[in-house]
C-alpha positions as CSV (number, residue, x, y, z in Angstrom):
1,X,-3.7,-16.5,-14.1
2,X,-6.8,-14.9,-13.8
3,X,-6.6,-11.5,-11.3
4,X,-9.2,-13.1,-8.8
5,X,-7.7,-16.2,-8.4
6,X,-5.7,-17.5,-4.8
7,X,-2.9,-19.5,-6.1
8,X,-3.3,-22.9,-4.1
9,X,0.0,-22.8,-1.5
10,X,1.3,-26.3,0.4
11,X,3.3,-26.2,3.9
12,X,5.9,-27.8,1.3
13,X,5.9,-25.6,-1.4
14,X,9.7,-24.1,-2.0
15,X,9.1,-20.1,-1.2
16,X,10.4,-18.9,-4.6
17,X,7.7,-20.8,-6.2
18,X,5.3,-19.5,-3.7
19,X,6.4,-15.8,-4.5
20,X,6.0,-16.5,-8.2
21,X,2.4,-17.4,-7.4
22,X,1.6,-15.2,-5.5
23,X,2.5,-12.6,-7.4
24,X,1.2,-13.1,-10.2
25,X,-1.9,-12.9,-8.8
26,X,-0.8,-9.8,-7.5
27,X,0.5,-8.6,-11.3
28,X,-3.2,-9.6,-12.6
29,X,-5.0,-7.7,-10.2
30,X,-2.6,-4.5,-10.7
31,X,-3.1,-4.5,-14.2
32,X,-6.5,-4.9,-13.8
33,X,-6.5,-1.5,-11.7
34,X,-4.3,0.3,-14.1
35,X,-6.6,-0.5,-17.0
36,X,-9.9,1.0,-15.1
37,X,-7.5,3.7,-13.8
38,X,-6.9,4.9,-17.2
39,X,-10.6,4.6,-18.6
40,X,-12.5,6.4,-15.8
41,X,-11.8,9.1,-12.8
42,X,-13.3,6.3,-9.7
43,X,-11.4,6.8,-6.4
44,X,-12.3,3.3,-5.7
45,X,-10.2,2.1,-8.6
46,X,-7.0,3.7,-7.4
47,X,-7.8,2.3,-3.6
48,X,-7.8,-1.4,-5.3
49,X,-4.7,-0.6,-7.0
50,X,-3.1,0.4,-3.6
51,X,-4.5,-2.6,-2.0
52,X,-3.1,-4.6,-4.6
53,X,0.3,-3.1,-4.3
54,X,0.3,-3.5,-0.9
55,X,-0.1,-7.3,-1.2
56,X,2.7,-7.7,-3.4
57,X,5.2,-5.4,-1.2
58,X,3.6,-7.9,1.7
59,X,4.7,-10.8,-0.1
60,X,8.2,-9.4,-1.1
61,X,8.9,-8.5,2.0
62,X,7.9,-12.1,3.7
63,X,10.2,-14.1,0.6
64,X,12.2,-11.8,-0.4
65,X,15.2,-13.7,1.5
66,X,14.5,-16.5,-1.1
67,X,14.6,-14.5,-3.8
68,X,18.0,-13.8,-6.1
69,X,19.5,-10.1,-5.1
70,X,18.9,-9.0,-8.3
71,X,15.1,-9.3,-8.6
72,X,14.4,-8.5,-4.8
73,X,15.7,-5.3,-5.3
74,X,13.9,-4.5,-8.9
75,X,10.5,-5.5,-7.2
76,X,11.2,-3.4,-4.3
77,X,12.1,-0.2,-6.7
78,X,9.5,-0.4,-8.6
79,X,6.9,-1.5,-6.3
80,X,7.9,1.4,-4.4
81,X,7.7,3.7,-7.1
82,X,4.4,2.4,-8.1
83,X,2.8,3.4,-4.2
84,X,4.3,6.8,-4.5
85,X,3.1,7.9,-8.4
86,X,-0.2,6.8,-6.6
87,X,-0.2,8.5,-2.8
88,X,-0.7,12.2,-3.4
89,X,-4.0,11.1,-5.6
90,X,-5.0,9.2,-2.9
91,X,-4.5,12.0,-0.2
92,X,-7.0,14.3,-1.8
93,X,-9.4,11.6,-2.6
94,X,-9.7,10.8,1.3
95,X,-9.3,14.7,2.2
96,X,-12.2,15.6,-0.1
97,X,-14.4,12.1,0.8
98,X,-13.9,12.0,4.8
99,X,-13.0,16.1,5.8
100,X,-14.1,18.5,3.3
101,X,-17.7,16.7,2.2
102,X,-19.3,16.0,6.1
103,X,-17.8,19.9,6.8
104,X,-19.8,21.3,3.3
105,X,-22.3,19.2,5.1
106,X,-22.7,20.8,8.3
107,X,-22.1,24.7,6.4
108,X,-23.2,24.2,2.9
109,X,-22.5,28.1,2.6
110,X,-19.0,28.7,4.8
111,X,-17.5,30.4,1.5
112,X,-13.9,29.4,3.2
113,X,-15.0,26.2,2.9
114,X,-16.0,26.6,-0.5
115,X,-12.9,28.2,-1.2
116,X,-10.7,25.2,0.0
117,X,-12.7,22.3,-1.6
118,X,-12.1,24.3,-4.8
119,X,-8.3,24.4,-4.7
120,X,-8.5,20.9,-3.2
121,X,-9.8,19.7,-6.5
122,X,-7.7,21.4,-8.3
123,X,-4.7,20.1,-6.6
124,X,-6.1,16.2,-6.8
125,X,-6.4,17.3,-10.5
126,X,-2.9,18.3,-10.8
127,X,-1.6,15.3,-9.0
128,X,-3.7,13.0,-10.9
129,X,-3.0,14.6,-14.6
130,X,1.0,13.7,-13.3
131,X,0.5,9.7,-11.9
132,X,-1.5,8.8,-15.6
133,X,1.4,10.3,-17.3
134,X,3.6,7.8,-15.5
135,X,1.3,5.0,-14.9
136,X,0.3,5.2,-18.8
137,X,3.8,3.3,-19.6
138,X,4.1,0.9,-17.2
139,X,1.9,-1.6,-19.2
140,X,5.5,-1.6,-21.7
141,X,7.8,-0.9,-18.5
142,X,8.0,-2.4,-15.8
143,X,5.4,-4.9,-15.8
144,X,7.0,-7.1,-19.0
145,X,10.4,-7.1,-16.9
146,X,8.7,-8.6,-13.5
147,X,6.5,-10.8,-15.3
148,X,9.9,-12.1,-17.2
149,X,11.3,-12.3,-13.0
150,X,8.4,-14.6,-12.3
151,X,8.5,-16.7,-14.9
152,X,12.6,-17.4,-14.3
153,X,11.6,-18.1,-11.1
154,X,9.2,-20.8,-11.5
155,X,11.5,-22.4,-14.0
156,X,14.4,-22.5,-11.0
157,X,11.3,-23.7,-8.2
158,X,10.3,-26.2,-10.7
159,X,14.1,-28.1,-11.4
160,X,15.4,-27.5,-7.8
161,X,15.5,-30.8,-5.9
162,X,13.1,-31.8,-3.8
163,X,15.2,-32.0,-0.9
164,X,16.5,-28.7,-1.3
165,X,16.2,-25.0,0.4
166,X,13.5,-23.7,2.5
167,X,9.6,-25.1,2.7
168,X,6.8,-22.2,2.7
169,X,5.5,-23.4,6.2
170,X,8.7,-22.7,8.3
171,X,9.6,-20.1,6.1
172,X,6.1,-18.0,6.9
173,X,6.2,-18.6,10.6
174,X,9.8,-17.6,10.6
175,X,8.8,-14.3,8.8
176,X,5.9,-13.8,10.7
177,X,7.9,-14.1,13.9
178,X,10.3,-11.3,12.2
179,X,7.4,-9.0,11.4
180,X,5.5,-9.2,15.1
181,X,9.3,-8.3,15.9
182,X,9.5,-5.4,14.2
183,X,5.6,-4.1,14.8
184,X,6.6,-4.4,18.4
185,X,9.4,-2.2,18.7
186,X,7.6,0.3,15.9
187,X,4.8,0.3,18.5
188,X,7.3,1.7,21.0
189,X,8.6,4.4,19.1
190,X,5.0,5.6,18.0
191,X,3.9,5.9,21.4
192,X,5.3,9.3,21.6
193,X,3.1,10.7,18.6
194,X,5.4,11.2,16.4
195,X,3.9,11.1,12.7
196,X,6.3,9.6,11.4
197,X,6.7,6.9,14.0
198,X,2.9,6.1,14.0
199,X,3.1,6.3,9.4
200,X,6.2,3.4,10.0
201,X,4.2,1.6,12.7
202,X,0.9,1.7,10.9
203,X,2.8,0.4,7.7
204,X,4.7,-2.5,9.3
205,X,1.1,-3.4,10.9
206,X,-0.5,-3.7,7.2
207,X,2.8,-5.4,6.0
208,X,1.9,-8.4,8.7
209,X,-1.1,-8.0,7.9
210,X,-1.3,-8.7,4.0
211,X,1.0,-11.3,4.9
212,X,-0.5,-13.3,7.4
213,X,-3.7,-13.1,4.4
214,X,-1.3,-14.3,1.6
215,X,0.0,-17.2,3.7
216,X,-3.0,-18.4,5.4
217,X,-3.1,-21.7,4.0
218,X,0.2,-22.6,5.8
219,X,0.0,-21.1,8.7
220,X,-1.6,-21.9,12.4
221,X,-5.1,-20.9,13.7
222,X,-3.6,-18.9,16.2
223,X,-1.7,-16.7,13.6
224,X,-4.3,-16.3,10.8
225,X,-7.2,-15.7,13.3
226,X,-6.5,-14.1,16.6
227,X,-3.6,-12.2,15.2
228,X,-5.0,-10.8,12.1
229,X,-8.1,-9.6,14.1
230,X,-6.0,-7.9,16.1
231,X,-3.8,-6.3,13.3
232,X,-7.1,-5.6,11.4
233,X,-8.4,-3.7,14.6
234,X,-4.8,-1.6,15.5
235,X,-5.5,-0.4,11.4
236,X,-8.1,1.0,12.0
237,X,-7.3,3.3,14.7
238,X,-4.2,3.9,12.8
239,X,-5.6,4.7,9.9
240,X,-8.1,7.1,11.5
241,X,-4.6,9.1,13.0
242,X,-3.1,9.1,10.0
243,X,-5.8,10.4,7.4
244,X,-6.3,13.1,10.5
245,X,-2.7,13.9,10.1
246,X,-2.9,14.1,6.3
247,X,-6.0,16.2,6.6
248,X,-4.4,19.1,8.5
249,X,-1.2,19.4,6.4
250,X,-3.4,19.7,3.3
251,X,-6.1,21.8,5.3
252,X,-3.2,24.3,5.7
253,X,-1.8,23.9,2.2
254,X,-5.1,25.1,0.8
255,X,-5.6,27.8,3.4
256,X,-2.3,29.3,2.5
257,X,-3.4,29.2,-1.1
258,X,-6.4,31.4,-0.4
259,X,-4.2,34.3,1.4
260,X,-3.0,37.1,-0.5
261,X,0.6,37.0,-1.8
262,X,1.6,39.7,0.9
263,X,-0.3,38.0,3.8
264,X,1.2,35.8,6.0
265,X,0.2,32.2,5.4
266,X,-2.5,30.9,8.2
267,X,-1.4,28.1,10.4
268,X,-3.4,25.9,12.0
269,X,-2.9,24.5,15.4
270,X,-1.0,20.6,15.1
271,X,-0.8,21.8,11.4
272,X,3.0,21.9,11.1
């Protein structure tokens, strides 16, 4: 399947067949992004890879209850590992682009900012080397195993009788309702401003948003338009908040490197 192709879904499609079609498309995008990432160093390539992984994880969350346990656990493990492998480099990319670059435009001759920028680039390069060492083997494993899973699930769905099992339309609506309930609970927990709670709310919102995008052909307009628009607006706000939290942490890390061995590390307000 073309990496940019969008599979055709119907309300009567079996969930396992929908998972195979949607995730085959996501795997195509993941593989294309991996190829780009291994050939060149462009932050946008890494961002696109992470978006493709998020889409796949959202579909897995939404359709996971319809899958065999072994396949569901393998997909969850492998996609989570891929997301974690890329997270550190992405944090440094955002920090350099959205915190350090604007600050240096305002204060181009500030020596501390110059030192922080150098440290951040060094840390980012170290993280990138480690990331590429892991990603270089993905075409050998686990991607082939994931492709085999999808072929197997598609065969099972094709062999199943027309009257057996769930259908995608009601299944997707039920999972969206479940996602909204979970998001409301996390939003209440995040009102305290706790960083972990805010991050959990953001992740749950992204997951629900991407699930809605994947199931757009079988969902009512009140979900695909109004709810989706609300989620996008909320994600923008939460994204800025989480990025600021990460920036404080990375700035504190860089400033600690600048201190002499016998000096106490500098603590920024709110960085702990």
